[in-house]
C-alpha positions as CSV (number, residue, x, y, z in Angstrom):
1,X,0.0,0.0,0.0
2,X,1.0,3.6,-0.3
3,X,3.3,5.0,2.4
4,X,5.2,1.8,3.0
5,X,8.5,3.4,2.1
6,X,7.7,6.5,4.1
7,X,6.6,4.3,7.1
8,X,9.9,2.4,7.0
9,X,12.0,5.6,6.7
10,X,10.2,7.3,9.6
11,X,10.6,4.2,11.9
12,X,14.3,4.3,11.1
13,X,14.4,7.9,12.2
14,X,12.6,7.2,15.5
15,X,14.9,4.3,16.3
16,X,17.8,6.8,16.8
17,X,16.0,8.2,19.8
18,X,15.6,4.9,21.7
19,X,17.5,4.8,24.9
20,X,17.8,8.6,25.2
21,X,16.6,10.2,28.4
22,X,16.3,13.7,27.0
23,X,15.6,15.3,23.6
24,X,18.2,17.8,22.7
25,X,17.9,20.5,20.0
26,X,20.4,18.7,17.9
27,X,18.3,15.5,18.1
28,X,15.3,17.4,16.9
29,X,17.2,19.0,14.0
30,X,18.7,15.7,12.9
31,X,15.3,13.9,13.1
32,X,13.4,16.6,11.2
33,X,16.1,16.6,8.5
34,X,15.5,12.9,8.0
35,X,11.7,13.4,8.1
36,X,12.0,16.1,5.5
37,X,14.0,13.8,3.1
38,X,11.5,11.0,3.7
39,X,8.5,13.2,2.9
40,X,10.1,14.6,-0.2
41,X,10.9,11.1,-1.4
42,X,7.2,10.2,-0.8
43,X,6.3,13.0,-3.3
44,X,4.9,15.4,-0.7
45,X,4.7,19.0,-2.1
46,X,7.6,21.1,-0.9
47,X,5.5,23.9,0.7
48,X,3.7,21.3,2.8
49,X,7.0,19.7,3.9
50,X,8.4,23.0,5.0
51,X,5.3,23.9,7.1
52,X,5.2,20.4,8.6
53,X,8.9,20.5,9.6
54,X,8.6,24.0,11.0
55,X,5.7,23.0,13.2
56,X,7.5,19.9,14.5
57,X,10.7,21.8,15.3
58,X,8.7,24.5,17.1
59,X,6.9,22.0,19.3
60,X,9.8,19.5,19.9
61,X,12.7,21.8,20.7
62,X,12.8,22.3,24.5
63,X,9.8,20.2,25.1
64,X,9.5,18.6,28.5
65,X,9.3,14.9,28.2
66,X,6.2,13.4,29.8
67,X,7.0,10.9,32.6
68,X,4.6,8.5,30.8
69,X,6.5,8.7,27.5
70,X,10.0,8.0,26.4
71,X,11.7,10.6,24.2
72,X,11.0,8.7,21.0
73,X,7.4,8.3,21.9
74,X,7.1,12.1,22.7
75,X,8.4,13.0,19.2
76,X,6.2,10.4,17.6
77,X,3.2,11.9,19.4
78,X,4.1,15.4,18.1
79,X,4.6,14.0,14.5
80,X,1.3,12.1,14.7
81,X,-0.6,15.2,15.8
82,X,1.0,17.4,13.1
83,X,0.4,14.7,10.4
84,X,-3.2,14.4,11.5
85,X,-3.6,18.1,11.2
86,X,-2.1,18.2,7.7
87,X,-4.4,15.4,6.6
88,X,-7.5,17.3,7.7
89,X,-7.8,16.9,11.5
90,X,-11.1,15.0,11.6
91,X,-13.5,13.0,9.4
92,X,-15.3,14.9,6.7
93,X,-18.8,13.5,6.2
94,X,-20.7,13.5,2.9
95,X,-23.0,16.4,2.8
96,X,-26.7,15.8,2.3
97,X,-29.3,18.1,0.8
98,X,-32.3,19.1,2.9
99,X,-34.5,18.2,-0.1
100,X,-34.2,15.3,-2.4
101,X,-32.3,14.4,-4.5
102,X,-28.8,15.0,-3.1
103,X,-26.7,15.7,-6.2
104,X,-23.1,14.6,-6.2
105,X,-20.9,15.6,-9.2
106,X,-17.7,13.7,-9.9
107,X,-14.8,15.5,-11.6
108,X,-11.2,14.6,-12.5
109,X,-8.8,13.7,-15.2
110,X,-9.3,10.7,-17.4
111,X,-8.2,7.4,-15.8
112,X,-8.4,8.7,-12.2
113,X,-11.2,6.3,-11.5
114,X,-14.4,8.5,-11.5
115,X,-16.7,5.8,-13.0
116,X,-15.6,3.1,-10.6
117,X,-15.8,5.5,-7.6
118,X,-19.4,6.4,-8.7
119,X,-20.3,2.7,-8.4
120,X,-18.5,2.3,-5.1
121,X,-20.3,5.3,-3.6
122,X,-23.7,4.2,-4.9
123,X,-23.2,0.8,-3.4
124,X,-22.2,2.3,-0.1
125,X,-25.2,4.6,0.0
126,X,-27.5,1.7,-0.7
127,X,-26.0,-0.4,2.1
128,X,-25.5,2.3,4.8
129,X,-28.5,4.5,4.2
130,X,-30.9,2.2,2.3
131,X,-30.8,4.9,-0.4
132,X,-32.1,4.7,-4.0
133,X,-29.4,6.4,-6.0
134,X,-29.4,7.1,-9.8
135,X,-26.2,7.4,-11.8
136,X,-26.0,9.7,-14.8
137,X,-23.6,8.8,-17.6
138,X,-22.3,12.2,-18.7
139,X,-19.0,11.1,-20.1
140,X,-19.7,11.0,-23.9
141,X,-16.1,11.2,-25.0
142,X,-14.2,8.3,-23.5
143,X,-14.7,5.0,-25.4
144,X,-17.0,2.6,-23.5
145,X,-17.4,5.0,-20.5
146,X,-21.2,4.7,-20.7
147,X,-21.1,0.9,-21.0
148,X,-18.7,0.7,-18.1
149,X,-21.0,2.7,-15.8
150,X,-24.0,0.6,-17.0
151,X,-22.1,-2.6,-16.2
152,X,-21.2,-1.3,-12.7
153,X,-24.8,-0.2,-12.2
154,X,-26.1,-3.7,-13.0
155,X,-23.6,-5.3,-10.6
156,X,-25.0,-3.2,-7.7
157,X,-28.6,-3.0,-8.9
158,X,-28.5,0.8,-9.4
159,X,-30.1,2.4,-12.5
160,X,-28.0,4.4,-14.9
161,X,-29.4,7.2,-17.1
162,X,-27.8,7.7,-20.4
163,X,-28.6,9.0,-23.9
164,X,-25.6,7.6,-25.8
165,X,-22.6,9.5,-27.1
166,X,-24.3,11.9,-29.5
167,X,-26.1,14.2,-27.1
168,X,-24.6,17.2,-25.3
169,X,-23.6,16.2,-21.7
170,X,-25.4,19.2,-20.2
171,X,-28.6,18.0,-21.8
172,X,-28.1,14.5,-20.5
173,X,-27.7,15.8,-17.0
174,X,-30.8,18.0,-17.3
175,X,-32.9,15.1,-18.4
176,X,-31.4,12.7,-15.9
177,X,-32.2,15.1,-13.1
178,X,-35.8,15.4,-14.3
179,X,-36.1,11.6,-14.2
180,X,-34.5,11.5,-10.7
181,X,-37.1,14.0,-9.4
182,X,-39.9,12.1,-11.1
183,X,-38.8,8.7,-9.7
184,X,-38.0,10.1,-6.3
185,X,-34.4,9.0,-6.2
186,X,-32.7,10.4,-3.1
187,X,-29.2,10.6,-4.6
188,X,-28.0,11.4,-8.1
189,X,-24.3,10.7,-9.0
190,X,-23.1,12.5,-12.1
191,X,-20.2,10.8,-13.9
192,X,-18.6,13.6,-15.9
193,X,-15.9,13.4,-18.6
194,X,-12.2,13.7,-18.0
195,X,-9.2,14.6,-20.2
196,X,-5.6,13.5,-20.1
197,X,-4.9,17.0,-19.0
198,X,-6.8,20.1,-17.9
199,X,-8.1,22.1,-20.9
200,X,-10.6,25.0,-21.4
201,X,-13.2,22.9,-23.1
202,X,-13.4,20.4,-20.3
203,X,-13.6,23.1,-17.6
204,X,-16.3,25.0,-19.5
205,X,-18.4,21.9,-19.7
206,X,-18.0,21.1,-16.1
207,X,-18.9,24.6,-15.1
208,X,-22.1,24.4,-17.2
209,X,-23.0,21.1,-15.5
210,X,-22.4,22.6,-12.1
211,X,-24.5,25.7,-12.9
212,X,-27.4,23.4,-14.1
213,X,-27.2,20.7,-11.4
214,X,-26.3,22.9,-8.4
215,X,-24.7,19.9,-6.7
216,X,-24.5,19.5,-3.0
217,X,-21.1,17.9,-3.4
218,X,-18.4,18.3,-6.1
219,X,-16.0,15.5,-5.5
220,X,-12.6,15.6,-7.3
221,X,-11.3,12.1,-8.0
222,X,-7.5,12.0,-8.1
223,X,-5.1,9.1,-8.7
224,X,-2.6,8.7,-5.9
225,X,-0.1,7.3,-8.3
226,X,0.4,10.6,-10.0
227,X,2.2,12.0,-7.0
228,X,2.7,15.8,-6.8
229,X,0.8,16.2,-10.1
230,X,-2.4,15.2,-8.1
231,X,-2.0,18.1,-5.8
232,X,-1.5,20.5,-8.8
233,X,-4.6,19.0,-10.5
234,X,-6.6,19.4,-7.3
235,X,-5.6,23.1,-7.0
236,X,-6.7,23.9,-10.6
237,X,-10.0,22.1,-10.4
238,X,-10.7,23.8,-7.1
239,X,-10.0,27.2,-8.5
240,X,-12.5,26.6,-11.3
241,X,-15.3,24.5,-9.7
242,X,-14.9,25.2,-5.9
243,X,-14.8,21.5,-5.1
244,X,-16.2,20.3,-1.8
245,X,-14.0,17.3,-1.3
246,X,-11.4,15.0,-2.7
247,X,-11.4,11.2,-3.4
248,X,-8.0,9.5,-3.6
249,X,-8.0,6.3,-5.7
250,X,-5.4,3.6,-6.1
251,X,-4.0,4.1,-2.6
252,X,-3.3,0.4,-2.6
253,X,-0.9,0.7,-5.5
254,X,2.8,1.0,-5.7
255,X,2.7,4.7,-5.0
256,X,4.6,7.0,-2.7
257,X,1.4,8.5,-1.4
258,X,2.5,12.1,-1.2
259,X,-0.8,13.3,-2.9
260,X,-2.8,12.5,0.3
261,X,-0.4,14.5,2.4
262,X,-0.4,17.5,0.0
263,X,-4.0,17.9,-1.3
264,X,-5.7,18.8,2.0
265,X,-3.1,21.5,2.8
266,X,-2.9,22.9,-0.7
267,X,-6.7,23.1,-1.5
268,X,-8.1,23.5,2.0
269,X,-10.7,20.8,1.0
270,X,-11.1,17.6,2.9
271,X,-10.3,14.1,1.6
272,X,-13.6,12.2,2.1
273,X,-12.9,8.7,0.7
274,X,-10.0,6.6,-0.4
275,X,-10.1,3.8,-2.9
276,X,-8.1,0.8,-1.7
277,X,-8.6,-1.7,-4.5
278,X,-10.5,-2.6,-7.6
279,X,-13.5,-4.3,-6.0
280,X,-16.7,-2.2,-5.5
281,X,-16.4,-2.8,-1.8
282,X,-12.9,-1.3,-1.7
283,X,-13.9,2.1,-0.5
284,X,-13.0,3.6,2.9
285,X,-14.0,6.7,4.7
286,X,-10.9,8.9,5.2
287,X,-10.0,9.4,8.8
288,X,-6.9,11.6,9.2
289,X,-5.9,10.2,12.6
290,X,-6.2,6.6,11.4
291,X,-4.1,7.4,8.2
292,X,-1.5,9.1,10.4
293,X,-1.3,6.0,12.6
294,X,-0.8,3.8,9.5
295,X,1.9,6.1,8.1
296,X,3.8,6.1,11.5
297,X,3.5,2.3,11.7
298,X,1.2,2.3,14.7
299,X,-1.5,0.2,13.0
300,X,-5.2,1.1,12.5
301,X,-7.2,-1.1,14.8
302,X,-10.4,0.9,14.4
303,X,-10.6,0.3,10.6
304,X,-9.7,-3.3,11.2
305,X,-12.5,-3.7,13.6
306,X,-15.0,-2.0,11.3
307,X,-13.9,-4.3,8.4
308,X,-14.5,-7.4,10.6
309,X,-17.8,-6.2,11.9
310,X,-19.0,-5.6,8.4
311,X,-18.4,-9.2,7.6
312,X,-19.4,-10.8,10.9
313,X,-22.8,-10.9,12.6
314,X,-23.1,-10.8,16.4
315,X,-24.7,-14.2,16.8
316,X,-21.9,-15.9,14.7
317,X,-19.3,-13.9,16.5
318,X,-20.6,-14.8,20.0
319,X,-20.7,-18.4,19.0
320,X,-17.1,-18.4,17.8
321,X,-15.9,-16.6,20.9
322,X,-17.5,-19.2,23.1
323,X,-15.7,-21.9,21.1
324,X,-12.4,-20.2,21.6
325,X,-13.1,-19.7,25.3
326,X,-13.9,-23.4,25.7
327,X,-11.0,-24.5,23.4
328,X,-13.4,-26.4,21.1
329,X,-12.4,-24.5,18.0
330,X,-12.1,-27.0,15.1
331,X,-11.2,-27.1,11.4
332,X,-14.7,-26.3,10.3
333,X,-14.4,-23.0,12.3
334,X,-11.0,-22.6,10.7
335,X,-12.4,-22.6,7.2
336,X,-15.3,-20.4,8.2
337,X,-13.0,-17.8,9.7
338,X,-10.6,-18.1,6.7
339,X,-13.4,-17.1,4.4
340,X,-14.4,-14.2,6.7
341,X,-10.9,-12.8,7.0
342,X,-10.3,-13.1,3.2
343,X,-13.5,-11.1,2.6
344,X,-12.0,-8.2,4.6
345,X,-9.4,-7.5,1.9
346,X,-5.8,-8.4,1.1
347,X,-4.4,-10.2,4.1
348,X,-1.0,-8.5,4.1
349,X,-2.8,-5.1,4.4
350,X,-5.0,-6.4,7.2
351,X,-2.0,-7.5,9.1
352,X,-0.4,-4.1,8.9
353,X,-3.4,-2.5,10.6
354,X,-2.6,-4.4,13.8
355,X,-0.8,-2.2,16.4
356,X,2.7,-3.4,17.2
357,X,3.2,-5.2,13.8
358,X,5.6,-2.4,12.7
359,X,7.9,-3.4,15.6
360,X,8.5,-6.8,14.0
361,X,11.6,-6.9,11.9
362,X,10.7,-7.0,8.2
363,X,7.0,-6.4,8.9
364,X,6.8,-3.6,6.3
365,X,7.6,-6.1,3.6
366,X,5.1,-8.7,4.7
367,X,3.5,-10.6,1.8
368,X,0.9,-13.2,2.5
369,X,1.1,-16.0,-0.1
370,X,-2.4,-16.6,-1.3
371,X,-1.3,-19.9,-2.8
372,X,-0.2,-21.1,0.6
373,X,-3.6,-20.3,2.0
374,X,-5.2,-22.3,-0.9
375,X,-2.9,-25.2,0.1
376,X,-4.1,-25.0,3.7
377,X,-7.7,-25.0,2.5
378,X,-7.1,-28.0,0.4
379,X,-5.6,-29.9,3.4
380,X,-8.6,-29.1,5.6
381,X,-11.1,-30.0,2.8
382,X,-9.4,-33.3,2.3
383,X,-10.3,-34.3,5.9
384,X,-13.5,-36.2,6.7
385,X,-16.3,-34.3,8.5
386,X,-15.4,-36.3,11.6
387,X,-11.7,-35.3,11.4
388,X,-12.5,-31.6,10.9
389,X,-14.8,-31.7,13.9
390,X,-12.4,-33.6,16.1
391,X,-8.7,-32.9,15.1
392,X,-7.5,-35.1,18.0
393,X,-8.2,-38.2,15.9
394,X,-5.7,-37.2,13.2
395,X,-3.4,-40.2,13.4
396,X,-0.3,-40.6,11.2
397,X,-2.2,-42.9,8.8
398,X,-5.0,-40.3,8.4
399,X,-2.5,-37.6,7.9
400,X,-0.8,-39.5,5.1
401,X,-4.2,-40.0,3.4
402,X,-5.0,-36.3,3.7
403,X,-1.6,-35.4,2.2
404,X,-2.2,-37.6,-0.8
405,X,-5.8,-36.3,-1.2
406,X,-4.8,-32.6,-1.1
407,X,-1.6,-32.9,-3.2
408,X,0.6,-31.9,-0.3
409,X,3.4,-33.7,1.6
410,X,3.0,-35.5,4.9
411,X,5.3,-32.8,6.5
412,X,3.1,-29.9,5.3
413,X,0.0,-31.6,6.8
414,X,1.8,-32.1,10.1
415,X,3.0,-28.5,10.0
416,X,-0.6,-27.1,9.6
417,X,-2.0,-29.3,12.4
418,X,0.8,-28.2,14.7
419,X,0.2,-24.5,13.9
420,X,-3.6,-25.0,14.4
421,X,-3.1,-26.6,17.8
422,X,-0.7,-23.8,18.9
423,X,-3.2,-21.2,17.8
424,X,-6.0,-22.9,19.7
425,X,-3.9,-22.7,22.9
426,X,-3.2,-19.0,22.3
427,X,-6.8,-18.2,21.6
428,X,-8.0,-20.0,24.7
429,X,-5.4,-18.2,26.8
430,X,-6.3,-14.8,25.4
431,X,-10.1,-15.4,25.7
432,X,-9.7,-16.4,29.3
433,X,-7.4,-13.4,30.1
434,X,-4.4,-15.5,30.8
435,X,-1.9,-13.4,28.7
436,X,0.9,-13.7,31.2
437,X,0.7,-17.5,31.6
438,X,0.3,-17.9,27.9
439,X,3.4,-15.9,27.0
440,X,5.3,-17.2,30.0
441,X,4.8,-20.7,28.7
442,X,6.5,-19.6,25.5
443,X,9.5,-18.1,27.2
444,X,7.9,-14.6,27.1
445,X,8.0,-14.5,23.3
446,X,5.5,-14.8,20.5
447,X,6.2,-17.7,18.2
448,X,7.0,-17.3,14.5
449,X,3.9,-17.0,12.4
450,X,1.6,-18.8,12.0
451,X,0.4,-19.1,15.5
452,X,2.0,-15.7,16.3
453,X,-1.2,-13.7,15.5
454,X,-3.5,-13.3,18.6
455,X,-7.2,-13.7,18.1
456,X,-8.7,-10.2,17.8
457,X,-12.0,-11.2,19.4
458,X,-10.1,-11.4,22.7
459,X,-9.7,-7.7,22.9
460,X,-12.9,-7.2,24.8
461,X,-13.4,-3.4,24.7
462,X,-12.3,-3.2,21.1
463,X,-15.2,-4.9,19.4
464,X,-16.1,-7.9,21.5
465,X,-16.3,-11.1,19.6
466,X,-16.5,-9.3,16.3
467,X,-13.0,-10.0,15.1
468,X,-12.1,-13.3,13.5
469,X,-8.9,-15.0,14.4
470,X,-6.2,-14.8,11.8
471,X,-3.5,-16.9,13.4
472,X,-3.4,-20.3,11.9
473,X,-4.1,-19.2,8.3
474,X,-0.8,-17.3,7.6
475,X,2.1,-19.4,6.4
476,X,5.7,-18.4,6.5
477,X,5.1,-14.8,5.6
478,X,6.3,-13.3,8.8
479,X,9.6,-13.8,10.6
480,X,10.8,-12.4,13.9
481,X,9.5,-12.3,17.5
482,X,7.6,-9.9,19.6
483,X,8.2,-10.0,23.4
484,X,5.6,-10.0,26.1
485,X,6.0,-6.2,26.8
486,X,5.7,-5.2,23.1
487,X,2.6,-7.3,22.7
488,X,0.9,-6.0,25.9
489,X,1.8,-2.4,24.9
490,X,0.2,-2.9,21.5
491,X,-3.0,-4.2,23.0
492,X,-3.2,-1.3,25.4
493,X,-2.6,1.3,22.6
494,X,-5.4,-0.2,20.6
495,X,-7.8,-0.4,23.5
496,X,-7.1,3.2,24.5
497,X,-7.6,4.5,20.9
498,X,-10.9,2.5,20.6
499,X,-12.3,3.9,23.8
500,X,-11.3,7.4,22.7
501,X,-13.1,6.8,19.4
502,X,-16.3,5.7,21.2
503,X,-16.3,8.8,23.4
504,X,-16.1,11.0,20.3
505,X,-19.1,9.2,18.7
506,X,-21.2,9.8,21.8
């Protein structure tokens, strides 16, 4: 995902402070120099970098270190707060018109992802608000743009209004709005045309559509992979259209991510959503504080919990939590949870949201082998129903049969069963609050993954039983160990952040 290089660089900077009892002015200057280089390499606009560094130096030089924080933690706290401020401070909600329909106009250059985003947003509105959106195909220039929107519309069961490619886009929008009023659609999403670069004809057309539609929201869709160009594009569109918000797409790609850090500061307009993949479900509300945590390698437990809760119902979660508590978790549950976790998104990205993961050597480069997960699934599905329900009966002869049936070796089958049993012990210990005894029995260390990922449902205040276990399903992707103190600290950080989030919502 975006920011991986930046995260790694920043963590290297903060390591230099470890063991220090006091922050000196030279320390701050050296650290901010490194941060400046890291930000510029991430394609953050120079004016934004200068302001960011200036603010950090002003706050960090001569600061009294809190007794509760180490010097490195104190600086990270300051950087986190300044990063959150640059990203927008707080969540920017989608505006809603007092009278229907609420009209949302998409704008942006060709290839930024406007059409796909329109589908993602329409799907989200249907699911979160039980809305009845209508999408208008006003891009008559790009080949197959109308067909693409209609295909997306059919996938999510949302109607698309179009008049082909021979009608003026402004007239298409006019007629589409009339239909939306007649059919009582509560949202209208206008997919406008883009260009490879900004030109006068494009802008004039967009201004005409804006004047006609009087949209509640004008959302500029920008491609994160375009780097600083994205910030320049955002500035020009804002000057012409007075956009109300920004959508950053392809944030899951091999990009340096500087656009996200620059756009809010340069335009003064909030980032409202980010696209994190190609699926129509890969859309996240943009939370500046959570993004800051991700960039600094502190995880994003709130988003992780929300992803899990969107895939898990309470009855199912409670049932699974009880099985973990009673140590009756079996291979049928393993397959069920594997499906649930995979539905949350790419597993390597999910792992990086867990607080404390960044402290593990090489964690920034974690890649989960989907083929390895498929092999594990094949092993489990080669078991009989009785064997899946009662793993204790898996004798050597049964294991040899399973290996032959799944196309794996006897050693691989043994390895999975061992990992599964280790994970069961960890889950039982976590669910019963026996963290100390559990870690003590392992020499105060977390074992190499698999088996090294604690069950998230054990973190009571952070979502109850709503988080599926992810331990036994990862194979060989993670090396290194996390000690008892690091693990406990990660848990406490996540709990504290979750409680803070709950208070804000109230």
